[in-house]
NUTORSE-864450 format. One record per residue: residue number from 0; chain; x, y, z of N, C-alpha, C, O in turn. Coordinates in Angstrom, 2 decimals. Atoms other than C-alpha are relative to their C-alpha. Layout:
# NUTORSE-864450
<site NUM; A; <X; Y; Z>; <X; Y; Z>; <X; Y; Z>; <X; Y; Z>>,
...
END
This chain:
# NUTORSE-864450
<site 0; A; <0.85; -1.17; 0.00>; <0.00; 0.00; 0.00>; <0.90; 1.23; 0.00>; <1.85; 1.32; 0.78>>,
<site 1; A; <-0.83; -1.19; 0.10>; <1.44; 3.36; -0.96>; <-0.25; 0.93; 1.19>; <-1.26; 0.82; 1.88>>,
<site 2; A; <0.09; -0.92; -1.13>; <2.04; 6.12; 1.56>; <-1.26; 0.87; -0.09>; <-1.91; 1.11; 0.93>>,
<site 3; A; <1.20; -0.83; 0.18>; <-0.76; 8.27; 0.11>; <-1.27; -0.73; 0.36>; <-2.16; -0.17; 1.00>>,
<site 4; A; <1.17; 0.80; -0.34>; <-3.30; 5.46; 0.39>; <-0.09; -0.26; 1.49>; <-1.18; -0.24; 2.06>>,
<site 5; A; <-0.02; 0.27; -1.45>; <-2.22; 4.70; 3.96>; <-0.49; 1.24; 0.76>; <-1.29; 1.11; 1.69>>,
<site 6; A; <0.44; -1.22; -0.66>; <-2.69; 8.35; 4.99>; <-1.49; 0.24; -0.23>; <-2.20; 0.68; 0.68>>,
<site 7; A; <1.41; -0.18; 0.28>; <-6.06; 8.47; 3.28>; <-0.83; -0.96; 0.84>; <-1.89; -0.58; 1.34>>,
<site 8; A; <0.72; 0.96; -0.82>; <-7.15; 5.31; 5.10>; <-0.03; 0.43; 1.46>; <-1.05; 0.25; 2.13>>,
<site 9; A; <-0.03; -0.47; -1.37>; <-6.04; 6.77; 8.44>; <-0.99; 1.14; 0.20>; <-1.70; 1.18; 1.21>>,
<site 10; A; <0.96; -1.10; -0.10>; <-8.03; 9.94; 7.80>; <-1.42; -0.53; -0.06>; <-2.30; -0.04; 0.65>>,
<site 11; A; <1.33; 0.60; 0.12>; <-11.01; 7.80; 6.78>; <-0.40; -0.66; 1.31>; <-1.56; -0.57; 1.71>>,
<site 12; A; <0.30; 0.62; -1.29>; <-10.78; 5.86; 10.07>; <-0.47; 1.05; 1.00>; <-1.39; 0.80; 1.78>>,
<site 13; A; <0.40; -1.05; -0.93>; <-11.01; 9.13; 11.99>; <-1.41; 0.47; -0.32>; <-2.21; 0.66; 0.58>>,
<site 14; A; <1.32; -0.51; 0.38>; <-14.04; 10.30; 10.01>; <-1.11; -1.00; 0.25>; <-2.23; -0.60; 0.57>>,
<site 15; A; <1.06; 0.98; -0.14>; <-15.95; 7.03; 10.27>; <-0.31; -0.32; 1.45>; <-1.26; -1.06; 1.72>>,
<site 16; A; <0.32; 0.20; -1.40>; <-15.80; 7.03; 14.06>; <0.59; -1.25; 0.61>; <0.23; -1.62; 1.72>>,
<site 17; A; <-0.60; 1.20; -0.56>; <-13.70; 3.92; 14.53>; <1.17; 0.33; 0.91>; <1.77; -0.55; 1.51>>,
<site 18; A; <-1.08; -0.46; -0.84>; <-11.12; 5.99; 16.37>; <-0.48; 1.21; 0.80>; <-1.45; 1.87; 0.44>>,
<site 19; A; <0.31; -1.17; -0.82>; <-11.21; 8.63; 19.07>; <1.33; 0.65; 0.39>; <2.32; -0.04; 0.62>>,
<site 20; A; <-1.20; -0.69; -0.41>; <-8.67; 11.28; 19.94>; <0.24; -0.23; 1.49>; <-0.70; -0.28; 2.28>>,
<site 21; A; <-0.35; 0.25; -1.40>; <-6.83; 10.65; 23.20>; <-0.48; 1.15; 0.88>; <-0.89; 0.93; 2.02>>,
<site 22; A; <0.45; -1.17; -0.77>; <-7.70; 14.18; 24.33>; <-1.49; -0.11; 0.32>; <-1.90; 0.18; 1.44>>,
<site 23; A; <1.44; 0.15; -0.22>; <-11.43; 13.51; 23.91>; <-0.28; -1.11; 1.00>; <-1.15; -0.98; 1.86>>,
<site 24; A; <0.16; 1.12; -0.93>; <-11.13; 10.18; 25.73>; <0.34; 0.46; 1.42>; <-0.37; 0.12; 2.37>>,
<site 25; A; <-0.43; -0.47; -1.32>; <-9.28; 11.86; 28.62>; <-1.06; 0.90; 0.63>; <-1.38; 0.75; 1.81>>,
<site 26; A; <1.00; -0.93; -0.52>; <-11.86; 14.61; 29.00>; <-1.27; -0.74; 0.41>; <-1.83; -0.47; 1.47>>,
<site 27; A; <1.25; 0.70; -0.29>; <-14.83; 12.24; 28.87>; <0.11; -0.98; 1.16>; <-0.90; -1.36; 1.75>>,
<site 28; A; <-0.18; 0.95; -1.09>; <-13.31; 9.88; 31.46>; <0.67; 0.61; 1.23>; <1.01; -0.10; 2.17>>,
<site 29; A; <-0.55; -0.68; -1.17>; <-11.92; 12.48; 33.85>; <1.48; -0.27; 0.24>; <1.93; -0.27; 1.39>>,
<site 30; A; <-1.43; 0.25; -0.11>; <-8.26; 11.72; 33.14>; <0.78; 1.17; -0.59>; <0.23; 1.95; -1.37>>,
<site 31; A; <-0.86; -1.00; 0.64>; <-5.36; 14.00; 32.29>; <0.52; -0.59; -1.31>; <0.71; -1.80; -1.43>>,
<site 32; A; <-0.49; 0.46; 1.30>; <-4.13; 13.81; 28.69>; <1.36; -0.67; 0.15>; <1.66; -1.63; -0.56>>,
<site 33; A; <-1.31; 0.61; -0.23>; <-0.64; 13.02; 30.01>; <-0.14; -1.43; 0.48>; <0.65; -2.30; 0.11>>,
<site 34; A; <0.24; 1.36; -0.47>; <-2.04; 9.97; 31.81>; <-0.36; -0.92; -1.15>; <0.15; -2.03; -1.26>>,
<site 35; A; <0.46; 0.82; 1.13>; <-3.75; 8.69; 28.68>; <1.18; -0.31; -0.93>; <1.33; -1.44; -1.39>>,
<site 36; A; <-1.17; 0.22; 0.86>; <-0.57; 9.15; 26.61>; <0.95; -1.00; 0.65>; <1.46; -1.89; -0.03>>,
<site 37; A; <-0.87; 0.95; -0.71>; <1.49; 7.34; 29.26>; <-0.57; -1.41; -0.07>; <0.16; -2.38; -0.27>>,
<site 38; A; <0.65; 1.31; 0.08>; <-1.05; 4.50; 29.28>; <0.16; -0.61; -1.39>; <0.33; -1.82; -1.52>>,
<site 39; A; <-0.20; 0.49; 1.36>; <-0.76; 4.22; 25.49>; <1.43; -0.49; -0.19>; <1.66; -1.54; -0.78>>,
<site 40; A; <-1.41; 0.35; 0.17>; <3.04; 4.15; 25.63>; <0.37; -1.27; 0.76>; <1.22; -2.04; 0.31>>,
<site 41; A; <-0.33; 1.17; -0.81>; <3.12; 1.50; 28.35>; <-0.86; -1.22; -0.32>; <-0.62; -2.31; 0.21>>,
<site 42; A; <0.83; 1.12; 0.40>; <0.43; -0.68; 26.76>; <-1.22; -0.23; 0.86>; <-1.92; -1.23; 0.68>>,
<site 43; A; <1.21; 0.14; -0.82>; <-2.29; -0.15; 29.36>; <-1.26; 0.32; -0.79>; <-2.35; -0.11; -0.43>>,
<site 44; A; <1.10; -0.23; 0.95>; <-4.49; 1.17; 26.54>; <0.46; -0.56; -1.33>; <1.22; 0.09; -2.05>>,
<site 45; A; <-0.40; 0.58; 1.28>; <-4.08; -1.19; 23.60>; <-0.67; 0.74; -1.16>; <-1.81; 1.19; -1.04>>,
<site 46; A; <0.57; -0.65; 1.16>; <-4.62; 0.33; 20.17>; <0.26; 1.49; -0.05>; <-0.23; 2.18; -0.94>>,
<site 47; A; <-0.34; -1.42; 0.03>; <-3.26; 3.76; 21.05>; <1.22; 0.22; -0.88>; <2.20; -0.53; -0.78>>,
<site 48; A; <-1.14; -0.29; 0.87>; <-0.94; 5.27; 18.46>; <0.05; 1.48; -0.27>; <-0.95; 2.19; -0.15>>,
<site 49; A; <-0.18; -1.40; 0.35>; <0.47; 8.63; 17.47>; <-0.20; 0.14; -1.50>; <0.52; -0.47; -2.29>>,
<site 50; A; <0.31; -0.22; 1.41>; <-1.00; 9.79; 14.16>; <0.83; 1.19; -0.48>; <0.65; 2.31; -0.02>>,
<site 51; A; <-0.89; -1.05; 0.50>; <1.64; 11.77; 12.25>; <-0.71; 0.98; -0.92>; <-0.21; 2.09; -1.12>>,
<site 52; A; <0.75; -0.92; 0.84>; <-0.96; 13.29; 9.93>; <-0.74; 1.02; 0.87>; <-0.69; 2.22; 0.63>>,
<site 53; A; <0.74; -0.88; -0.91>; <-3.13; 14.69; 12.73>; <0.90; 0.62; 1.05>; <0.56; 1.64; 1.65>>,
<site 54; A; <-0.96; -0.39; -1.02>; <-0.11; 15.10; 15.03>; <-0.63; -0.05; 1.38>; <-0.42; 0.83; 2.22>>,
<site 55; A; <0.66; 0.22; -1.28>; <-2.19; 13.75; 17.92>; <-0.05; -1.50; 0.27>; <0.08; -2.31; -0.65>>,
<site 56; A; <0.19; 1.39; -0.36>; <-2.63; 10.50; 19.81>; <-1.42; -0.41; -0.34>; <-2.37; 0.33; -0.09>>,
<site 57; A; <1.30; 0.53; 0.43>; <-5.49; 8.37; 18.47>; <-0.19; -1.37; 0.63>; <0.75; -2.16; 0.67>>,
<site 58; A; <0.31; 1.29; -0.61>; <-7.19; 5.43; 20.20>; <-0.98; -0.74; -0.89>; <-2.00; -0.18; -1.31>>,
<site 59; A; <0.89; 0.81; 0.82>; <-8.76; 2.63; 18.19>; <-1.13; -0.54; 0.87>; <-0.89; -1.03; 1.97>>,
<site 60; A; <1.16; 0.50; -0.75>; <-12.26; 1.69; 19.33>; <-0.11; -1.50; -0.15>; <0.28; -2.02; -1.20>>,
<site 61; A; <0.39; -0.45; -1.33>; <-13.26; -0.10; 21.47>; <1.22; 0.22; 0.88>; <2.17; -0.58; 0.85>>,
<site 62; A; <-1.11; -0.35; -0.88>; <-10.94; 1.53; 24.02>; <-0.19; -0.74; 1.32>; <-1.25; -0.69; 1.94>>,
<site 63; A; <0.05; 0.72; -1.28>; <-10.11; -0.62; 27.02>; <1.21; 0.39; 0.82>; <2.34; 0.37; 0.33>>,
<site 64; A; <-1.08; -0.33; -0.91>; <-8.04; 0.47; 30.00>; <0.32; -1.25; 0.80>; <-0.51; -1.71; 1.59>>,
<site 65; A; <-0.40; 1.22; -0.68>; <-6.13; -2.56; 31.27>; <0.59; 0.33; 1.36>; <1.44; 1.22; 1.47>>,
<site 66; A; <-0.59; -0.21; -1.33>; <-5.38; -2.72; 35.00>; <1.08; -1.06; 0.22>; <0.93; -2.21; -0.18>>,
<site 67; A; <-1.11; 0.92; -0.28>; <-2.13; -4.28; 36.14>; <0.36; 0.05; 1.45>; <1.27; -0.66; 1.88>>,
END
């Protein structure tokens, strides 16, 4: 898959609602954005990734916070 198609697919995922911005998730669940990013980096939120097109952290739905 070419780079252009990959970026278009990522943008399409955001528009179709299969992803949520980490900032929106943090606000709706009463967490700090720094906490959510740390959870993504450590694997406590699977499916979290940094989107270089949007330049923001994006969480793939369904979002699950794993307790350890």
